C-alpha positions in Angstrom: 188.9 -14.5 13.8 189.4 -18.2 14.5 189.4 -20.8 11.7 186.1 -22.3 13.0 184.3 -18.9 13.1 182.0 -19.8 10.2 181.3 -23.4 11.3 178.9 -23.2 14.2 177.5 -26.0 16.1 178.7 -29.3 17.5 178.1 -31.4 14.4 179.0 -29.8 11.1 178.2 -33.1 9.4 174.4 -32.6 9.7 172.5 -30.2 7.5 170.5 -27.6 9.3 169.4 -24.0 9.0 172.1 -21.7 10.4 170.5 -18.3 9.9 168.2 -16.1 7.9 169.4 -12.7 6.9 167.4 -9.5 6.7 168.7 -6.0 5.8 168.0 -3.2 8.3 168.1 0.5 7.7 168.8 1.7 11.3 170.9 -0.8 13.1 170.6 0.7 16.6 166.8 0.8 16.2 166.7 -2.8 15.0 169.0 -4.0 17.8 166.9 -2.2 20.4 163.8 -3.9 19.0 165.2 -7.4 18.7 167.4 -7.4 21.8 165.8 -5.1 24.3 162.1 -5.5 23.3 162.0 -9.1 22.1 164.7 -10.4 24.4 167.2 -11.8 21.9 170.9 -11.7 22.4 173.7 -10.4 20.2 175.9 -13.4 19.4 178.5 -11.8 17.2 179.2 -8.7 15.2 181.5 -8.1 12.2 182.0 -4.6 10.8 183.4 -4.8 7.3 185.1 -1.4 6.6 186.0 -2.2 3.0 182.4 -3.1 2.1 180.9 -0.5 4.4 178.5 -2.9 6.1 178.0 -4.7 9.4 176.5 -8.1 10.1 175.1 -8.9 13.5 173.9 -12.4 14.5 171.1 -12.5 17.1 169.2 -15.4 18.8 167.3 -16.2 21.9 170.0 -18.6 23.0 173.6 -17.8 23.4 174.7 -20.1 20.6 174.0 -20.9 17.0 172.5 -24.4 17.6 168.9 -23.3 17.0 169.6 -21.0 14.1 169.9 -17.2 14.2 168.8 -14.1 12.5 171.5 -12.1 10.7 170.9 -8.4 10.6 172.9 -6.8 7.8 173.3 -3.0 7.9 174.7 -1.2 4.8 176.2 1.9 6.3 175.5 4.3 3.4 171.9 3.2 2.8 169.4 6.0 3.1 166.3 4.5 1.4 163.9 2.0 3.0 164.2 -1.6 2.0 161.4 -3.2 0.0 160.3 -6.7 0.8 159.0 -7.7 -2.6 156.1 -10.1 -3.0 158.0 -13.2 -1.9 158.9 -12.5 1.7 156.4 -13.8 4.3 157.6 -13.7 7.9 160.0 -15.0 10.5 158.2 -17.2 13.2 159.1 -17.0 16.9 157.7 -19.4 19.4 156.7 -17.9 22.7 155.3 -19.7 25.8 152.6 -17.1 26.6 151.4 -15.5 23.4 148.8 -13.3 25.0 151.1 -12.0 27.8 153.8 -11.4 25.2 151.5 -9.4 23.0 150.4 -7.3 26.0 154.1 -6.7 27.0 155.0 -5.7 23.4 152.0 -3.4 23.1 153.0 -1.7 26.3 156.5 -1.2 24.8 155.0 0.5 21.8 155.0 -2.4 19.3 152.1 -2.5 17.0 150.3 -5.9 16.9 149.3 -6.2 13.3 147.3 -9.4 13.8 145.8 -9.9 17.2 146.2 -13.3 18.9 143.9 -15.9 17.5 143.6 -19.6 16.7 143.0 -20.4 13.0 142.2 -24.1 13.3 140.8 -26.2 16.1 143.6 -27.7 18.2 146.2 -25.4 16.5 148.3 -23.1 18.7 147.3 -19.4 18.8 149.3 -17.0 16.7 149.8 -13.2 16.3 151.8 -10.9 14.0 154.0 -7.9 14.7 156.3 -5.8 12.5 159.9 -4.9 13.2 161.3 -1.3 12.6 161.9 -2.1 8.9 158.4 -3.5 8.4 159.3 -7.2 8.4 156.5 -9.4 9.6 157.1 -11.6 12.6 154.7 -14.3 13.5 154.5 -15.2 17.2 153.2 -18.7 17.9 152.1 -20.0 21.3 154.4 -22.9 22.3 153.1 -23.9 25.8 149.8 -25.5 26.6 150.2 -24.1 30.2 148.7 -20.8 29.2 145.0 -20.9 28.4 144.8 -18.0 26.0 143.6 -15.4 28.4 145.5 -12.2 28.9 
């Protein structure tokens, strides 16, 4: 591992969010969901034999500039993780919310909150859940799509 492995980005002088970490029970199922179904890319993976865990960084881009999600897999964990009362969601911007929801539904993903607009002029949003039950908010990011499937 290079000396700069833990310092991502072009300007380490500026504060920014690097990643958010979630623990996953079934790593292969989570990677299939995030990478194959949502279209994210695996940026790096570290397997820590001594600690019996793996950390995998994923993002939609092939770098860490826009922040990433860290999936942590504890190898010997058999119980499901609980999310407590404080966890809310991770938000992902998508250009075509309605088309994305139809594609995800066709892939077997449950849409827990159907696409809708909560406030006049606000972008449409929807919610899905990952294999561990974490909520993911999908937010329309392009005005090009008119909200029709």
